[in-house]
C-alpha positions in Angstrom: 96.0 130.9 -52.3 97.2 134.5 -52.4 99.9 136.3 -50.6 99.2 139.1 -48.2 101.3 141.7 -46.4 100.3 143.9 -43.4 101.6 147.2 -42.2 100.5 148.3 -38.7 99.3 151.9 -38.6 97.8 152.0 -35.1 97.5 149.6 -32.2 99.3 146.6 -30.7 98.5 143.0 -30.8 99.6 139.5 -32.0 99.2 137.4 -35.0 98.5 133.6 -34.8 99.5 131.5 -37.8 98.9 127.8 -38.4 98.5 125.2 -41.1 95.4 123.0 -41.4 95.5 120.4 -38.7 97.9 122.5 -36.5 95.3 124.9 -35.1 96.1 124.0 -31.5 99.8 124.8 -32.0 99.9 128.2 -33.8 103.0 130.3 -34.2 102.5 133.7 -32.5 104.3 137.0 -32.9 103.7 140.5 -31.7 103.1 143.7 -33.6 103.0 147.4 -32.9 102.8 150.6 -35.0 105.3 150.3 -37.9 105.5 146.5 -37.9 105.5 145.0 -41.4 104.8 141.3 -41.8 103.7 138.6 -44.3 100.9 136.1 -43.9 102.1 132.7 -45.3 100.6 131.4 -48.5 97.5 129.2 -47.9 98.0 129.1 -44.2 95.5 130.2 -41.5 96.1 133.4 -39.6 94.3 135.4 -37.0 94.9 139.0 -35.9 94.4 139.7 -32.2 94.0 143.2 -30.8 95.8 143.3 -27.4 94.5 146.6 -26.2 91.2 148.3 -25.5 91.6 150.7 -28.5 91.0 150.0 -32.2 93.9 148.6 -34.2 94.4 149.8 -37.8 96.4 147.7 -40.3 96.9 148.3 -44.0 96.8 145.1 -46.0 98.1 144.5 -49.5 97.6 141.3 -51.4 97.5 139.7 -54.9 94.0 138.3 -54.5 92.4 140.1 -57.5 94.5 138.4 -60.2 94.3 135.0 -58.4 90.5 135.3 -58.4 90.5 136.4 -62.0 92.6 133.3 -63.0 90.7 130.6 -61.1 87.2 132.1 -60.9 86.5 129.8 -57.9 86.1 131.0 -54.3 86.1 127.4 -53.1 89.4 126.5 -54.8 91.0 129.7 -53.5 89.8 129.6 -49.9 89.4 125.8 -49.3 92.2 124.1 -51.2 94.1 121.9 -48.7 97.5 122.0 -50.4 100.3 123.0 -48.0 103.2 125.0 -49.4 105.8 123.5 -47.1 108.6 125.0 -49.3 107.2 128.4 -48.6 106.1 128.1 -45.0 107.7 125.6 -42.6 106.9 125.3 -38.9 110.4 126.3 -37.7 110.6 129.2 -35.3 112.9 131.1 -37.7 110.0 131.9 -40.1 108.9 134.9 -38.1 112.3 135.8 -36.6 113.3 139.5 -37.2 116.6 139.7 -39.0 119.1 142.5 -39.5 121.7 140.9 -41.9 121.9 143.0 -45.1 122.6 141.4 -48.5 122.7 142.8 -52.0 119.8 142.3 -54.4 121.0 140.6 -57.6 120.3 143.1 -60.3 121.4 146.5 -58.9 123.2 145.5 -55.7 120.9 147.5 -53.5 120.5 146.6 -49.8 118.0 143.9 -48.8 117.0 142.0 -45.7 115.6 138.5 -45.9 112.8 138.2 -43.3 109.0 137.8 -42.9 108.8 140.2 -39.9 110.0 143.7 -39.7 109.3 145.0 -36.2 109.5 148.7 -36.9 109.9 150.1 -40.4 109.2 153.6 -39.2 112.3 153.9 -37.0 114.6 151.2 -38.3 118.1 152.3 -39.5 118.2 152.3 -43.3 121.5 151.9 -45.3 122.6 154.8 -47.4 121.6 154.3 -51.1 122.0 157.7 -52.9 120.6 156.3 -56.2 117.3 158.0 -56.2 118.4 161.3 -54.5 121.4 162.6 -52.6 121.3 161.2 -49.1 118.5 158.8 -50.0 118.3 155.7 -47.7 116.7 152.4 -48.7 116.1 148.8 -47.7 114.2 146.1 -49.6 112.3 143.4 -47.7 112.9 139.9 -49.1 109.8 138.0 -47.9 109.8 134.3 -48.2 109.2 133.3 -51.8 109.4 137.0 -52.9 113.1 137.4 -53.7 113.0 139.7 -56.7 112.2 143.4 -56.3 109.3 143.3 -58.8 107.6 140.5 -56.8 108.1 141.8 -53.2 106.1 144.0 -51.0 108.3 146.8 -52.4 110.9 148.8 -50.4 111.3 151.3 -47.6 112.9 154.6 -48.6 113.8 157.8 -46.8 114.5 161.3 -48.3 116.4 163.8 -46.1 114.9 167.1 -45.1 114.8 169.5 -48.0 115.6 167.0 -50.8 113.7 165.3 -53.5 114.0 162.4 -56.0 114.8 162.4 -59.6 111.7 162.1 -61.8 111.2 158.7 -63.3 108.5 156.7 -65.1 107.0 153.2 -65.1 103.7 151.5 -65.4 100.9 151.7 -62.8 101.0 149.5 -59.8 103.2 151.1 -57.2 101.6 152.7 -54.2 103.5 154.8 -51.6 102.5 154.9 -48.0 104.1 157.8 -46.0 105.6 156.4 -42.7 106.9 159.6 -41.3 107.6 163.2 -42.3 105.5 165.0 -45.0 105.9 165.8 -48.6 104.2 165.6 -52.0 104.4 163.8 -55.3 104.1 165.1 -58.9 102.5 162.7 -61.5 102.1 163.2 -65.2 101.7 161.0 -68.3 105.0 160.2 -70.1 103.5 161.6 -73.3 103.8 165.1 -71.9 107.6 164.8 -71.8 110.0 165.5 -69.0 109.3 169.3 -68.8 105.5 169.6 -68.8 105.3 173.1 -67.4 107.9 174.4 -69.9 106.0 172.9 -72.8 102.7 174.4 -71.6 101.1 171.2 -70.1 101.6 172.1 -66.4 97.8 172.0 -65.9 97.8 168.3 -66.6 100.3 167.5 -63.8 98.7 166.0 -60.7 100.0 166.7 -57.2 99.3 164.8 -54.1 100.3 166.0 -50.6 100.6 163.6 -47.7 101.8 163.2 -44.1 102.4 160.0 -42.0 99.7 157.5 -42.9 99.0 159.1 -46.3 98.9 157.1 -49.5 99.6 158.0 -53.1 99.6 156.0 -56.4 103.0 156.6 -58.1 101.5 156.1 -61.6 97.7 156.6 -61.5 95.4 155.9 -64.4 97.2 153.1 -66.3 100.1 153.4 -68.7 103.5 155.0 -68.1 103.6 158.1 -65.8 106.5 160.2 -64.6 106.5 160.8 -60.9 108.7 162.7 -58.5 108.7 162.7 -54.6 109.6 165.6 -52.4 110.5 165.8 -48.7 109.0 169.1 -47.6 108.6 168.8 -43.9 110.7 169.4 -40.7 111.9 165.8 -40.6 113.0 163.2 -43.2 110.2 161.7 -45.2 110.1 157.9 -45.1 107.8 155.9 -47.4 106.9 152.3 -47.9 106.4 151.2 -51.5 103.9 148.5 -52.2 104.4 146.9 -55.6 102.1 145.0 -57.8 103.1 141.4 -56.7 104.2 138.5 -58.9 101.7 139.1 -61.7 102.7 142.8 -62.2 104.4 143.9 -65.4 107.4 145.9 -64.5 109.0 146.8 -67.8 111.0 143.6 -68.0 112.4 143.8 -64.4 111.0 140.3 -63.9 113.3 139.0 -66.6 116.5 140.7 -65.5 119.0 138.2 -64.3 121.8 140.4 -62.9 125.4 140.5 -63.8 128.0 143.1 -64.8 126.3 143.9 -68.2 122.8 144.5 -66.8 121.6 148.1 -66.4 118.6 148.8 -64.4 116.8 151.3 -66.7 114.9 153.1 -63.9 118.2 154.4 -62.6 119.6 155.7 -65.9 118.9 159.0 -67.6 116.6 159.3 -70.6 119.6 160.3 -72.7 121.2 156.9 -71.9 118.1 154.9 -72.8 116.7 154.9 -69.2 113.6 156.1 -67.6 114.9 158.8 -65.2 115.0 162.6 -65.6 118.4 163.6 -64.3 118.4 166.8 -62.3 120.0 169.0 -65.0 117.2 167.9 -67.4 114.2 168.5 -65.2 111.6 171.2 -65.7 112.8 174.5 -64.0 109.4 174.8 -62.3 110.3 171.7 -60.2 113.0 173.6 -58.2 111.0 176.8 -58.1 107.9 175.2 -56.6 110.0 173.1 -54.1 111.7 176.3 -52.9 108.4 178.1 -52.6 106.8 175.2 -50.6 109.8 175.0 -48.3 109.8 178.8 -47.7 106.2 178.6 -46.6 107.2 176.4 -43.7 110.4 178.3 -42.9 112.8 176.0 -44.5 115.2 176.1 -47.5 116.3 173.5 -50.1 119.2 171.2 -49.2 119.7 170.1 -52.8 123.5 170.5 -53.7 123.8 173.1 -56.5 126.3 170.9 -58.3 123.6 168.4 -59.1 122.1 170.9 -61.6 125.2 172.2 -63.3 126.0 169.8 -66.2 123.5 168.9 -68.8 123.3 165.2 -69.7 122.0 165.7 -73.3 120.6 168.2 -75.6 116.9 169.1 -75.7 116.1 166.9 -78.7 117.4 163.9 -76.9 115.6 164.7 -73.6 112.3 165.4 -75.3 112.3 162.1 -77.2 110.6 160.2 -74.3 107.5 159.1 -76.1 109.6 157.3 -78.7 111.9 155.8 -76.1 109.4 154.4 -73.7 108.0 152.1 -76.3 111.1 150.0 -76.4 113.0 150.8 -73.1 112.7 148.3 -70.3 
């Protein structure tokens, strides 16, 4: 009675899926490194390794809150109810799709499918909202048609570029699919410029390469975090979110429309949760340049991004007050 997603890290094989009573007629699909797929709710599934080498898959599910709610292993694992509205027996359920649609709140690119054959090498639409040249696609798994309830998104940062800092609650986990980089994390109470204000020692840094994993907001509460592509190829990440029971600062309640603003894309001075480039701590750029120089590269961040200030210091530093009431 819980949803589960799989990302193939290593190996090749197949997955067999069937409902109770249909075990002799399973649906079967193949997977390889980079395949992302969903196991249907309350249906049986079996992973089959098709090679003589080990297969490594990363699984993400919402089993913990389901177990906390019902407190019954028998009910969770043995209930016979079939969610036919979530999982039919048609062959289209595990058909890979490429048709792009716009998600309702922010209009960002999404694909409605339960099987993504290769999220490492798939072409991603240009997004530009988190960083210049940033590419992004959002999987719409069956029954998971809002960003806050999906398996997250796939994003790619160009060589020598990095995201705007932003904050939200704990729950998001990033898996590096290709390239290499690092992430800064710090509690929102330290403000948008922790080094400038003397709190740089409290900023956490996590470096990673393909296969690495980092929590975007560790330790509970609201955390700023910022992602940096610091290798010789673009850095691509898969974001796992908290599932349908996650609290995402009101995103679950956003209905879309012309008057809706997604607060994680707007600057702090506008009531949002993002540190715009002109407002970030100067140490951010200095450290990025230093790390790139160590591997023989230079920053590709356009200088124009840092020229105009969005607000005065008093507005920018008023984050602790704002995060109490900003969605």
